[in-house]
C-alpha positions, 0 to 999 in steps of 0.5 A: 034875793040872796046876798052874802054878808060877811060871807054868811048867806042872807035873804033880803028883799029886792031893792034893798040898799047898801046903807039900809044893810049897814044901818040894820046889821052894823051901823058903826061900820065905816068901811063897806066892801062889795064884791071885794071893792071899797064902796063910798056911796049908797046903791041898790044891792044885787042878787049874789053880792058879797058885802063886808062891813068893817069898823076901822080899828075894831079888834075882830073876834076869832070867828070874824077874823078869817072873813075880814082878812079875805074881804079884799079878795075876789068873791068865791076864791077863799072857799076854793083855797082854804082847805089847800095844803102847800109845801115849801122846801126852804125858808130863806129869801124865796121860801119866807116870802112865799109863805107870807104871801100864801098865809095872807091869801088864806091857804089852809095849811103850810108845811115848811122844811129848812135846817138853817138858822137866821143870821144877820146877812139874811135880813137884806131879803128874808122875812125875819127880824133882828131879834130872831137872829140865831133862831131856827128859820122854820120856828121864826117863820112860824111865829111871824106867820101866826102873827099875820094869820093865826088861821093858817095851820103851820107844820115845820120841819127843822131838818135838811130835805133829803131823798130819804125824808122828802116823802115824810115832809111833803107827800100830803101837799097839793103843791110843793114850792122849791125855795133852795139856793144851791143848784144841786139842791134844786135839782135833787128836790125837783127830780125826787119830788116829780119822780115820786109824786108825778101827779103833784105840782112843783113850782120852782125858781131859777135866776133871782140874783142881782138887780136886772130888769124886773120884766125879765122874770117870768113863770114858765111851764116846763112839764105838765106838773112843773113850773119855773119862776125867774129869768133862768139865768142870773145866779148869785156870784161875786159881783152879783148878790141876792137882793130883796126886790128881785128875790121878792118878785120871783117869790111872788111869781111862785106864790101866784103860780100856786094860787092859780093852780089851786084855782085850776088856772094856768100860771103862765 
């Protein structure tokens, strides 16, 4: 029968057991995952099982890194998304967290555009560090993403997104994530992108501020190719700032919507 060992196909005899596999192929493995789930006991393997054998603390080779990073994923998912290309307009609280989530998922390529630099007030919710203050956000974010997952290709544009250059940045992406702060910028991007690329998906955000209940945040389909994440109401204003928990929840709604779209599932 056929199983997959570290995502490589392997023919084994019927009745072959997990511990036999470990002893034969990686005897020093102290973490075994079968179909994305850690297994602590020996059992008989089934046709089509995906098995990952890991030795804790071992530095993997470049060839093994991708497989080991995705070891906890649902079998078959990575093969469907590893060639995807996702654009992110804005590298602040939303964009930096969406980018990190998608890099950890194993998206093949991220195209990120932002003209701003990292400054101290960003650190309350954005995925940067003190020693990156003053750096262009896209450069700092690329550095952080490459430390997390060097396999994902990162293209950066240290420019403001306008109606004139949006096609230069995002015409080749499968899905675009809108991650701006200002309402006028959000509207400009939404109208321009959906108008110029009506067959591509846009995942936007609205209503991310404050510390209202998490359960008010949702993903809503607006049109066939346009999804909106957030509560749709809560804007940043005096007395209602932007804070890491709610911004992060919305960002991960956006990242999960992207993932589901790439897997041909509805994000709602």
